[in-house]
GUVO-268367 format. One record per residue: chain; residue number from 0; x, y, z of N, C-alpha, C in turn; residue in three letters. Coordinates in steps of 0.001 Angstrom, whole numbers, plus 500000, padded with zeros to 6 digits. Example, Ala and Ser with C-alpha at 12.3 -4.5 7.8 and 13.67 -1.06 7.14 Angstrom:
BEGIN
 kette  nr    npx    npy    npz   capx   capy   capz    cpx    cpy    cpz rest
     A   0 513190 494310 507800 512300 495500 507800 513200 496700 507800  Ala
     A   1 512850 497750 507080 513670 498940 507140 512900 500030 507870  Ser
//
This chain:
BEGIN
 kette  nr    npx    npy    npz   capx   capy   capz    cpx    cpy    cpz rest
     A   0 280875 593300 488412 281178 594669 487991 282313 595303 488627  Met
     A   1 283193 596078 488213 284161 596941 488861 283469 597877 489715  Ala
     A   2 284002 598140 490934 283375 599156 491632 283701 600791 491145  Pro
     A   3 282525 601507 491198 282729 602796 490715 283149 603936 491677  Leu
     A   4 284271 604330 491413 285050 605394 491915 285076 606752 491307  Val
     A   5 284853 608058 492113 284829 609190 491419 286069 609988 492078  Ile
     A   6 286846 610520 491251 287929 611361 491523 287597 612842 491180  Gln
     A   7 287667 613696 492146 287122 615032 491968 288149 616021 491706  Thr
     A   8 289455 615850 492192 290600 616675 491795 291625 615957 491300  Glu
     A   9 292712 616702 490640 293768 616091 489929 294920 615358 490720  Asn
     A  10 295267 614176 490404 296183 613361 490999 297379 613099 490146  Leu
     A  11 298597 612695 490469 299740 612364 489661 299086 611285 488594  Pro
     A  12 299290 611371 487373 298617 610525 486417 299116 609154 486620  Glu
     A  13 300321 608890 487264 300573 607391 487608 299560 606850 488454  Glu
     A  14 299118 607676 489531 298318 607141 490431 296810 606965 490080  Cys
     A  15 296433 607869 489198 294956 607597 488649 294963 606589 487700  Ser
     A  16 296071 606274 486795 296158 605180 486067 296093 603873 486776  Asp
     A  17 296713 603810 487910 296825 602662 488644 295556 602291 489084  Trp
     A  18 294720 603355 489602 293325 602954 489973 292324 602679 489064  Leu
     A  19 292481 603290 487812 291623 603113 486730 291893 601656 486182  Ala
     A  20 292984 601081 486403 292955 599534 486226 292342 598587 486944  Glu
     A  21 292020 599184 488059 291361 598292 489005 289813 598556 489440  Arg
     A  22 289379 599755 488927 287807 600126 489356 287442 600737 488092  Val
     A  23 286345 601221 488013 285549 602134 487225 285612 603467 487542  Asp
     A  24 286755 603984 487175 287157 605343 487480 286672 606416 486685  Leu
     A  25 285815 607480 487405 285385 608671 486550 286033 609784 487490  His
     A  26 286724 610780 486367 287251 611914 487044 286362 613111 486675  Ile
     A  27 285876 613867 487620 284775 614977 487395 284887 615917 488689  Cys
     A  28 284591 617244 488564 284833 618007 489629 283447 617840 490542  Pro
     A  29 283574 618133 491766 282510 617901 492702 281227 618843 492579  His
     A  30 281426 619917 491766 280393 620772 491523 279832 620522 490083  Asp
     A  31 280022 619497 489354 279563 619303 488114 278347 618426 488045  Ser
     A  32 277627 618533 487035 276337 617694 486878 276611 616113 486889  Leu
     A  33 277745 615895 486206 278237 614515 486076 278411 613888 487445  Arg
     A  34 279160 614676 488339 279408 614137 489600 278168 613812 490430  Phe
     A  35 277016 614666 490333 275865 614563 490925 274933 613483 490391  Lys
     A  36 275216 613027 489258 274506 611894 488480 275345 610551 489049  Glu
     A  37 276574 610594 489226 277372 609376 489585 277334 609094 490995  Leu
     A  38 277202 610120 491944 277315 610052 493329 276560 608848 494027  Leu
     A  39 275064 608615 493415 274415 607824 494270 274955 606379 494061  Pro
     A  40 275600 606091 492953 275972 604859 492567 277554 604544 493004  Arg
     A  41 278115 605665 493456 279564 605532 493727 280010 604524 495013  Ala
     A  42 280860 603901 494736 281519 603014 495791 282613 603644 496761  Asp
     A  43 283217 604313 495697 284406 605148 496471 284721 606566 495855  Gly
     A  44 285345 607508 496693 285271 608908 496436 286778 609325 496811  Leu
     A  45 287513 609870 495770 288940 610433 496119 288912 611950 495806  Val
     A  46 289458 612624 496899 289404 613947 496916 290786 614574 497312  Ile
     A  47 290845 615706 497372 292065 616532 497676 291638 617648 498674  Arg
     A  48 291816 618872 498281 291830 620065 499270 290602 620801 499082  Thr
     A  49 290062 620885 497892 288923 621751 497592 287571 620953 497255  Tyr
     A  50 287347 619862 497815 286179 619035 497747 285812 618986 499345  Thr
     A  51 284546 619148 499764 284038 618911 500954 283085 617906 501061  Thr
     A  52 283346 616900 502055 282467 615856 502119 281702 615889 503326  Val
     A  53 280565 616529 503240 279604 616712 504464 278336 615937 504338  Asp
     A  54 277569 616052 505341 276443 615228 505760 275456 615280 504521  Leu
     A  55 275486 616372 504026 274382 616219 502647 274977 615418 501528  Ser
     A  56 276265 615513 501316 276788 614870 500196 276682 613295 500492  Met
     A  57 277020 612981 501828 277094 611622 502383 275605 611133 502312  Ile
     A  58 274562 611817 502473 273165 611227 502362 272771 610958 500760  Gln
     A  59 273651 611642 499982 273206 611371 498603 274028 610289 498101  Met
     A  60 274976 609675 498796 275833 608647 498348 275451 607395 498944  Ala
     A  61 274512 606721 498492 273859 605562 499044 274690 604422 499177  Asn
     A  62 275633 604197 498227 276566 603036 497963 277964 603258 498539  Asn
     A  63 278151 604458 498998 279681 604925 499172 280041 603956 500341  Leu
     A  64 281460 603340 500170 282173 602638 501244 283375 603363 501756  Lys
     A  65 284068 604054 500708 285231 604754 501120 285426 606089 500622  Val
     A  66 285996 606999 501367 286391 608220 500909 287996 608456 501168  Val
     A  67 288889 608574 499968 290016 608835 500126 290636 610293 499921  Gly
     A  68 291283 610777 501065 291633 612123 500897 293166 612142 500589  Arg
     A  69 293518 612611 499329 295149 612974 499149 295751 613990 499669  Ala
     A  70 296104 613797 501157 296634 614698 501766 296905 614402 503285  Gly
     A  71 297246 615225 504067 297509 614821 505533 296347 615116 506482  Val
     A  72 295533 616106 506005 294440 616299 506959 293067 615918 506393  Gly
     A  73 292126 615814 507382 290832 615411 506865 289805 616436 507437  Val
     A  74 290342 617785 507562 289460 618707 508005 288115 619021 506982  Asp
     A  75 288342 618643 505614 287167 618745 504830 286280 617593 504557  Asn
     A  76 286413 616678 505498 285556 615532 505561 284887 615412 506866  Ile
     A  77 283677 615123 506689 282697 615004 508070 283056 613447 508268  Asp
     A  78 284155 613171 509242 284571 611722 509485 283566 611162 510239  Val
     A  79 283083 611774 511179 281968 611049 511996 280899 610608 511440  Gln
     A  80 280306 611596 510440 279014 611019 509653 279438 610006 508797  Ser
     A  81 280700 610003 508226 281228 608806 507384 280873 607527 508058  Cys
     A  82 281737 607526 509461 281697 606216 510150 280255 605915 510544  Asn
     A  83 279548 606793 510824 278164 606461 511208 277333 605949 510111  Gln
     A  84 277805 606153 508928 277204 605459 507768 277996 604394 507092  Asn
     A  85 278882 603708 507809 279856 602646 507489 280576 602900 506250  Asn
     A  86 281108 604391 506210 281999 604768 505146 283400 604907 505815  Ile
     A  87 284461 604258 505233 285783 604495 505738 286590 605714 505161  Gln
     A  88 287258 606352 505932 287853 607432 505464 289460 607175 505543  Val
     A  89 290174 607343 504464 291470 606968 504333 292348 608181 503727  Val
     A  90 293782 608402 504338 294306 609578 503971 295827 609253 504030  Tyr
     A  91 296619 610325 503659 298110 609987 503608 298915 610848 504719  Thr
     A  92 298785 610557 505989 299380 611620 506914 301014 611781 506899  Pro
     A  93 301786 610817 506204 303031 610890 506103 303530 611555 504832  Asp
     A  94 302726 611952 503832 303075 612056 502439 303817 613365 502324  Ala
     A  95 303717 614366 503111 304541 615649 502587 305165 616310 503652  Asn
     A  96 305553 615715 504891 306299 616497 505961 307493 616991 505425  Ser
     A  97 308209 616139 504588 309513 616696 504127 309491 617960 503218  Glu
     A  98 308266 617913 502536 308219 619044 501377 307900 620527 502171  Ala
     A  99 306900 620177 503100 306551 621256 503783 307783 621990 504885  Val
     A 100 308513 620909 505419 309587 621605 506271 310623 622370 505269  Val
     A 101 310771 621653 504076 311659 622430 503035 311189 624042 502771  Glu
     A 102 309836 623959 502646 309091 625297 502301 309360 626282 503605  Phe
     A 103 309235 625760 504783 309326 626712 505984 310872 627121 506029  Val
     A 104 311805 625987 505910 313032 626549 506040 313530 627353 504967  Leu
     A 105 313263 626963 503599 313555 627904 502522 313127 629489 502608  Ser
     A 106 311781 629572 502914 311250 630812 503088 311927 631603 504479  Thr
     A 107 312055 630919 505548 312526 631408 506684 313953 631859 506714  Met
     A 108 314896 631018 506027 316245 631212 505889 316480 632478 505059  Leu
     A 109 315625 632569 503785 315915 633834 503105 315435 634982 503666  Ala
     A 110 314500 634920 504445 313958 636190 505108 315127 636533 506358  Thr
     A 111 315500 635761 507017 316544 635857 508029 317876 636410 507462  Leu
     A 112 317984 635873 506365 319554 636161 505720 319475 636557 504290  Arg
     A 113 318644 637665 504005 318478 638043 502763 319918 638400 501960  Pro
     A 114 319962 637771 500785 321199 637923 500036 320819 638547 498603  Ile
     A 115 321477 639681 498340 321150 640512 497117 322372 640407 496122  His
     A 116 322033 639956 495056 323003 639775 493959 323433 641005 493272  Lys
     A 117 324484 641307 492679 324651 642417 491747 324245 642242 490262  Ile
     A 118 323610 643243 490036 322892 643133 488595 323362 644159 487696  Thr
     A 119 324364 645049 488229 324790 646280 487189 326322 646469 487884  Thr
     A 120 327151 646859 487106 328737 647174 487431 328507 648025 488629  Pro
     A 121 329361 648198 489639 329373 649079 490620 330901 649879 490789  Leu
     A 122 330895 651015 491233 332159 651498 491431 332506 651079 493035  Asp
     A 123 333795 651643 493353 334263 651107 494811 333216 651667 495855  Ile
     A 124 332716 652830 495641 331923 653443 496868 330548 652694 496830  Asp
     A 125 329885 652337 495475 328753 651537 495614 328961 650020 496046  Glu
     A 126 330033 649517 495813 330394 648232 496312 330491 648110 497740  Trp
     A 127 331013 649119 498190 331191 649123 499842 329633 649233 500295  Lys
     A 128 329073 650194 499946 327684 650520 500401 326711 649111 500232  Leu
     A 129 326914 648461 499061 326311 647146 498908 326562 646147 499976  His
     A 130 327920 646054 500350 328391 645212 501317 327914 645556 502661  Arg
     A 131 327890 646793 503042 327418 647419 504390 326039 647055 504547  Asp
     A 132 325107 647093 503440 323743 646927 503434 323548 645521 503607  Ala
     A 133 324537 644618 503426 324118 643111 503326 324342 642475 504663  Ser
     A 134 324828 643340 505801 325117 642681 507040 323739 642091 507839  Val
     A 135 323699 640990 508064 322666 640419 508759 322727 640871 510342  Ser
     A 136 321615 640964 510912 321564 641298 512484 321773 640047 513220  Ala
     A 137 321674 639024 512746 321694 637760 513625 321942 636572 512804  Arg
     A 138 322870 635631 513414 323203 634336 512677 322384 633418 513186  Gln
     A 139 322033 632220 512471 321164 631151 512797 321403 630644 514157  Phe
     A 140 322642 630496 514522 322877 629994 515969 322651 631127 517000  Asn
     A 141 322270 632288 516649 321681 633255 517505 320187 633525 517491  Glu
     A 142 319589 632533 516801 318029 632676 516525 317257 631638 517284  Thr
     A 143 316205 632052 517796 315254 631011 518333 314201 630829 517674  Thr
     A 144 313822 629592 517287 312593 629192 516354 311604 628514 517316  Leu
     A 145 310572 629273 517412 309369 628547 518144 308302 627840 517325  Gly
     A 146 308044 626492 517594 307155 625831 516884 306042 625523 517627  Ile
     A 147 304781 625749 517182 303489 625541 517861 302858 624384 516995  Ile
     A 148 302677 623163 517737 302350 622001 517277 303450 621290 516934  Gly
     A 149 303613 619991 517544 304986 619450 517322 304610 617973 516921  Tyr
     A 150 303837 617878 515848 303525 616585 515251 304649 615968 514168  Gly
     A 151 304062 615678 512999 304987 615145 512227 305943 616235 511596  Arg
     A 152 305268 617252 511088 305862 618323 510469 306766 619170 511704  Val
     A 153 306186 619460 512578 306751 620142 513692 307864 619598 514267  Gly
     A 154 307907 618426 514563 309127 617801 515196 310161 617526 514182  Ser
     A 155 309758 617318 512782 310786 617209 511804 311633 618518 511578  Arg
     A 156 310778 619609 511581 311280 620995 511478 312292 621245 512566  Leu
     A 157 311900 620972 513759 312687 621052 515039 313999 620383 514952  Gly
     A 158 313957 619280 514401 315146 618431 514298 316093 619118 513242  Lys
     A 159 315651 619451 512045 316499 620148 511185 317201 621338 511490  Val
     A 160 316072 622256 512010 316583 623554 512682 317662 623480 513749  Ala
     A 161 317631 622418 514564 318597 622062 515589 319951 621792 514805  Arg
     A 162 319744 621160 513816 320947 620690 513081 321770 621637 512401  Gly
     A 163 321057 622936 512216 321986 624113 511545 322131 625209 512503  Ile
     A 164 321830 624894 513837 322230 625827 514862 321134 626503 515571  Gly
     A 165 319897 626460 515107 318754 627241 515775 318687 626732 517128  Phe
     A 166 318270 627720 518083 317647 627230 519315 316036 627012 519057  Arg
     A 167 315679 625871 519497 314260 625481 519205 313447 625277 520253  Val
     A 168 312451 626048 520341 311321 626029 521464 310041 625278 520790  Leu
     A 169 309332 624657 521479 308059 624069 520936 306954 623965 522045  Tyr
     A 170 305751 624072 521502 304548 623763 522394 303575 622985 521555  Phe
     A 171 303004 622137 522414 301931 621146 521906 300932 620758 522987  Asp
     A 172 299696 620729 522726 298539 620349 523755 299037 618911 524173  Ile
     A 173 299709 618036 523589 299992 616940 524114 301510 616987 524916  Arg
     A 174 301623 616029 525810 302995 615953 526400 303846 615007 525511  Glu
     A 175 304937 615725 524800 305765 615205 523912 307195 615259 524589  Ile
     A 176 307899 614169 524540 309071 614233 525091 310016 615019 524394  Glu
     A 177 311167 615546 525015 311985 616533 524320 312965 615615 523631  Glu
     A 178 313399 615986 522523 314352 615332 521560 315061 616247 520828  Glu
     A 179 316160 615967 520232 317133 616512 519362 317685 617973 519895  Phe
     A 180 317657 618123 521210 318038 619248 521875 316835 620377 521833  Gly
     A 181 315528 620177 521195 314623 621021 521257 314009 620940 522579  Cys
     A 182 313396 622285 523224 312874 622531 524483 311445 622664 524458  Gln
     A 183 310689 621996 525167 309152 622202 525426 308933 623356 526612  Phe
     A 184 308186 624403 526007 307757 625431 526824 306402 625839 526923  Val
     A 185 305920 626682 527601 304509 626917 527551 304396 627965 526299  Asp
     A 186 303109 628227 526061 302904 629052 524842 303465 630494 525024  Met
     A 187 303172 631049 526227 303671 632502 526278 305174 632565 526400  Lys
     A 188 305966 631630 526788 307365 631636 526764 307870 631610 525568  Thr
     A 189 307190 630575 524626 307456 630537 523290 307413 631728 522403  Leu
     A 190 306214 632419 522630 306055 633689 521872 306762 634886 522285  Leu
     A 191 307328 634873 523444 307926 636080 524217 309494 635803 523633  Arg
     A 192 310065 634549 523545 311363 634410 523361 311719 634056 521899  Glu
     A 193 310753 633699 521051 311174 633268 519449 311405 634471 518631  Ser
     A 194 312527 634467 517958 312567 635408 516815 311611 634877 515531  Asn
     A 195 311409 633523 515297 310631 633136 514442 309486 632080 515049  Val
     A 196 308300 632298 514649 307304 631304 515225 306540 630696 513916  Val
     A 197 306638 629495 513862 305966 628636 512977 304949 627760 513366  Ser
     A 198 303801 627862 512804 302668 627063 513463 302251 625900 512646  Ile
     A 199 301991 624696 513298 301737 623460 512608 300690 622712 513516  His
     A 200 299480 623192 513399 298346 622833 514176 297149 622154 513096  Val
     A 201 296428 621338 513555 295336 620756 512722 294118 621627 512662  Asp
     A 202 293165 621284 511804 292119 622301 511537 290880 621984 512351  Gly
     A 203 291001 621670 513535 289831 621192 514632 289399 622778 515036  Arg
     A 204 287994 622761 515183 287301 623951 515509 287928 624827 516489  Pro
     A 205 288586 624186 517665 289158 625160 518670 290329 625685 518262  Glu
     A 206 290974 625458 517047 292046 626028 516490 291836 627288 515661  Asn
     A 207 290446 627616 515338 290078 628738 514564 290319 630030 515270  Asn
     A 208 291083 630742 514480 291436 632233 515040 292480 631989 516177  Asn
     A 209 293145 630968 516278 294148 630723 517339 295194 631754 517514  Leu
     A 210 295655 632155 516298 296495 633325 516160 295670 634684 516230  Met
     A 211 295597 635138 517151 294772 636380 517149 295504 637763 517898  Asn
     A 212 294954 638724 518126 295377 640029 518570 296307 639597 520024  Thr
     A 213 295744 638925 520705 296261 638699 522088 297657 638043 521952  Ser
     A 214 297460 636980 521049 298863 636139 520687 299751 637002 520070  Val
     A 215 299375 637628 518997 300588 638523 518388 301095 639579 519420  Phe
     A 216 300220 640020 520430 300879 641113 521231 301888 640436 522090  Ala
     A 217 302047 639030 522117 303046 638489 523049 304334 638335 522331  Glu
     A 218 304172 638276 521063 305496 638052 520172 306364 639398 520135  Met
     A 219 307694 639052 519883 308537 640189 519695 308166 641001 518578  Lys
     A 220 308407 642488 518623 308118 643070 517538 308613 643098 516145  Asn
     A 221 309797 642390 516185 310410 642228 514948 310322 640619 514548  Asp
     A 222 309459 639969 515167 309326 638466 514750 308845 638105 513543  Ser
     A 223 309297 636834 513030 308810 636297 511670 307635 635275 512134  Ile
     A 224 306574 635530 511529 305329 634441 511599 305314 633538 510523  Phe
     A 225 305099 632274 510600 305176 631527 509410 303892 630607 509645  Ile
     A 226 302886 630603 508696 302011 629715 508751 301709 628763 507392  Asn
     A 227 301825 627452 507508 301721 626375 506541 300778 625526 506954  Thr
     A 228 299798 625717 508102 299087 624657 508578 297766 624637 507971  Ser
     A 229 296750 625881 508588 295624 626020 507943 295179 627493 507895  Arg
     A 230 294676 627934 507006 294254 629362 506984 293559 629744 508102  Gly
     A 231 292533 628972 508534 291603 629110 509583 292263 629385 511081  Ser
     A 232 293545 629144 511080 294013 629179 512456 294527 630811 512792  Val
     A 233 294583 631508 511690 294961 632860 511851 293791 633738 511732  Val
     A 234 293606 634871 512469 292741 635838 512333 293292 636857 511252  His
     A 235 292817 636973 510181 293718 637916 509145 293725 639265 509452  Pro
     A 236 292598 639681 510004 292580 641286 510432 293442 641531 511538  His
     A 237 293351 640681 512521 294501 640805 513545 295837 640800 513235  Asp
     A 238 296122 639824 512230 297668 639682 511970 297902 641056 511019  Leu
     A 239 296959 641445 510148 297301 642592 509289 297668 643908 510365  Ala
     A 240 296683 643982 511460 296891 644925 512272 298336 645010 512904  Thr
     A 241 298747 643727 513358 299933 643392 514012 301228 643783 513030  His
     A 242 301082 643372 511701 302069 643857 510832 302151 645313 510437  Leu
     A 243 301044 645920 510498 301034 647324 510231 301664 648177 511345  Thr
     A 244 301328 647777 512520 301873 648491 513704 303308 648214 513913  Lys
     A 245 303830 647071 513642 305154 646556 513840 305885 646270 512604  Asn
     A 246 306518 647422 511917 306916 647291 510480 308053 646339 510329  Thr
     A 247 308606 646031 511481 309871 645178 511439 309441 643560 511511  Gln
     A 248 308334 643388 511807 307807 642007 511930 307470 641552 510506  Ala
     A 249 307351 640190 510370 307248 639760 509102 306408 638508 509142  Phe
     A 250 305543 638113 508084 304741 637061 507965 304956 636361 506603  Ala
     A 251 304968 635040 506733 305005 634163 505648 303780 633079 505756  Ile
     A 252 303071 633321 504691 301736 632666 504940 301442 631866 503429  Leu
     A 253 301296 630631 503667 301162 629634 502463 299645 629198 502386  Asp
     A 254 298757 629240 503630 297444 629016 503620 296626 630078 503961  Val
     A 255 295534 630086 503610 294625 631272 503791 293182 630743 503915  His
     A 256 292274 631804 504310 290777 631594 504618 290194 632825 504030  Asp
     A 257 289499 632843 502879 289359 631695 501895 290390 631385 500996  Pro
     A 258 290471 630256 500148 291305 630078 499078 290553 629854 497839  Glu
     A 259 290825 630480 496682 291943 631742 496705 291149 633059 497414  Pro
     A 260 292095 633959 497782 291487 635116 498429 291475 636218 497304  Phe
     A 261 290788 637229 497506 290404 638327 496716 291092 639514 497066  Thr
     A 262 290961 640621 496327 291812 641928 496853 291184 642482 498045  Thr
     A 263 290073 642028 498793 289702 642585 499966 290168 641649 501281  Asn
     A 264 290980 640782 500936 291857 640008 501847 292553 640853 502602  Tyr
     A 265 292501 640982 504114 293087 641979 504935 294692 641839 504750  Pro
     A 266 295264 640838 504437 296710 640683 504398 297253 640977 502952  Leu
     A 267 296448 641172 502161 296769 641429 500635 297401 642742 500356  Phe
     A 268 298658 642909 499724 299189 644260 499740 299883 644702 500782  Gly
     A 269 300007 644170 501967 300780 644390 503084 302426 643957 502780  Ile
     A 270 303204 645057 502907 304473 644861 502353 305455 643972 503089  Asp
     A 271 305219 643735 504619 305829 642686 505228 305142 641555 505611  Asn
     A 272 304273 641041 504489 303789 639880 504450 303966 639024 502956  Ala
     A 273 304384 638142 503066 304600 637261 501797 303670 636309 501747  Asn
     A 274 302736 636232 500701 301703 635388 500752 301905 634371 499325  Leu
     A 275 301625 633096 499709 301935 631988 498666 300690 631425 498406  Tyr
     A 276 300562 630654 497152 299189 629969 496987 299137 628609 497370  Pro
     A 277 299352 628230 498629 299188 626759 499262 300218 625908 498485  His
     A 278 301608 626262 498505 302414 625359 497781 303349 624735 498535  Ile
     A 279 303404 624822 499797 304442 624159 500543 304678 622515 500349  Ala
     A 280 303505 621852 499781 303712 620436 499648 303881 620219 498329  Ala
     A 281 304208 621138 497392 304052 620996 496062 305557 620609 495592  Lys
     A 282 306014 619306 496030 307193 618522 495333 306633 617533 494576  Thr
     A 283 307312 617030 493571 306896 615840 492723 306649 614879 493707  Ala
     A 284 307571 614474 494690 307551 613351 495523 306432 613279 496405  Thr
     A 285 306340 614566 496940 305122 614790 497989 303656 614472 497259  Ala
     A 286 303571 615158 496148 302311 614901 495351 301946 613493 495075  Met
     A 287 303091 612787 494562 302760 611278 494487 302514 610530 495744  Lys
     A 288 303046 610906 496795 302953 610076 498080 301353 610333 498422  Asn
     A 289 301077 611570 498156 299582 611898 498515 298574 611171 497660  Met
     A 290 299047 611097 496308 298242 610391 495533 298097 609008 495553  Gly
     A 291 298909 608453 496106 298883 606895 496367 297931 606567 497545  Trp
     A 292 297013 607566 497956 296007 607179 498708 295007 606262 497837  Val
     A 293 295114 606139 496752 294383 605257 495889 294469 604087 496259  Val
     A 294 295664 603558 496681 295874 602169 497231 295105 601776 498292  Lys
     A 295 294921 602787 499357 294058 602359 500257 292493 602306 499958  Asp
     A 296 292260 603283 499127 290758 603256 498643 290506 601988 497933  Val
     A 297 291355 601378 497127 291087 600082 496446 291234 598983 497463  Glu
     A 298 291972 598899 498432 292288 598147 499562 290986 597983 500283  Ala
     A 299 290240 598966 500585 288837 598993 501248 287902 598404 500383  Val
     A 300 287744 598693 499211 286896 598206 498312 286981 596627 498024  Leu
     A 301 288307 596113 498163 288437 594644 498077 288146 594045 499652  Arg
     A 302 287943 594833 500699 287617 594274 501804 288798 594033 502697  Gly
     A 303 289881 594638 502387 291174 594673 503135 291324 595886 504039  Glu
     A 304 292162 595827 505060 292418 596809 506004 293358 597746 505272  Lys
     A 305 292976 599099 505431 293923 600154 504776 295137 600460 505582  Pro
     A 306 296063 601099 505113 297298 601525 505907 296987 602785 506849  Lys
     A 307 296339 603684 506277 295970 604871 507111 294559 605256 507136  His
     A 308 293816 604878 508250 292296 605364 508329 292213 606369 509379  Glu
     A 309 291333 607390 509051 291037 608565 510108 289891 608244 510792  Ala
     A 310 290082 608560 512162 289006 608347 512887 288405 609826 513401  Asn
     A 311 287243 609773 513811 286739 611222 514211 287262 611630 515516  Pro
//
């Protein structure tokens, strides 16, 4: 019999169809009755962002051999418990780096150099006022970008930003050799000297609320803060207070805790914060790259070594 695999969230149709040709695939949400019925018999599980594989789920999945995460992080999977129960965890660490870097650059550049088009005819005085109001305070080659976390996304962002003239500083808990003209500095130097701070860390517990009042206090009063990593790394009340006190500061946030947020989210309705619905990786190429985690899932079920396996 073909191995039974449950897919709990949408994948590109091409990826789901590929897997369905090789296994007995069932697509159903993790909170559905059908999922609970199938889980004890499932050989494989394919998830994305909003399914949590914890110990209680693992204990219900007596036949489970592999969990595939269509994404770059495995924060929503108890990898240690999986390994202790002989369940391999596979994922797609290289899938969306380019897409996330594009999102950071697109939103950052538009904020640094806002360009307003003409929508109505203007007389000469209005024309001059419009031109005067469009003067940017700083060129890109006069701007310092600070990158917290210098892994796949952070280092790619640094390389591209250097290519268009930015001075780039970075901080990482690991010792990473300087390249592309980017400069390694300590955290306080990065915060103090950067006009833009972009964070790219993982969701390990010690990173919870990493960006808090004491950290924001070290930043320039008019700096731009960008988070495309994890919502949990930012203390939302502290950031809201920082933005309220420093009206020239700005925040670009694509990830939040919780998701989706409600009207009582501290950052909701703050004029100098742009909030996005977790879309940095939403390019067709990145989505397909993440969806192809199904190839590693199928490889494990055939007894072969996967391309990308997560370790606790």
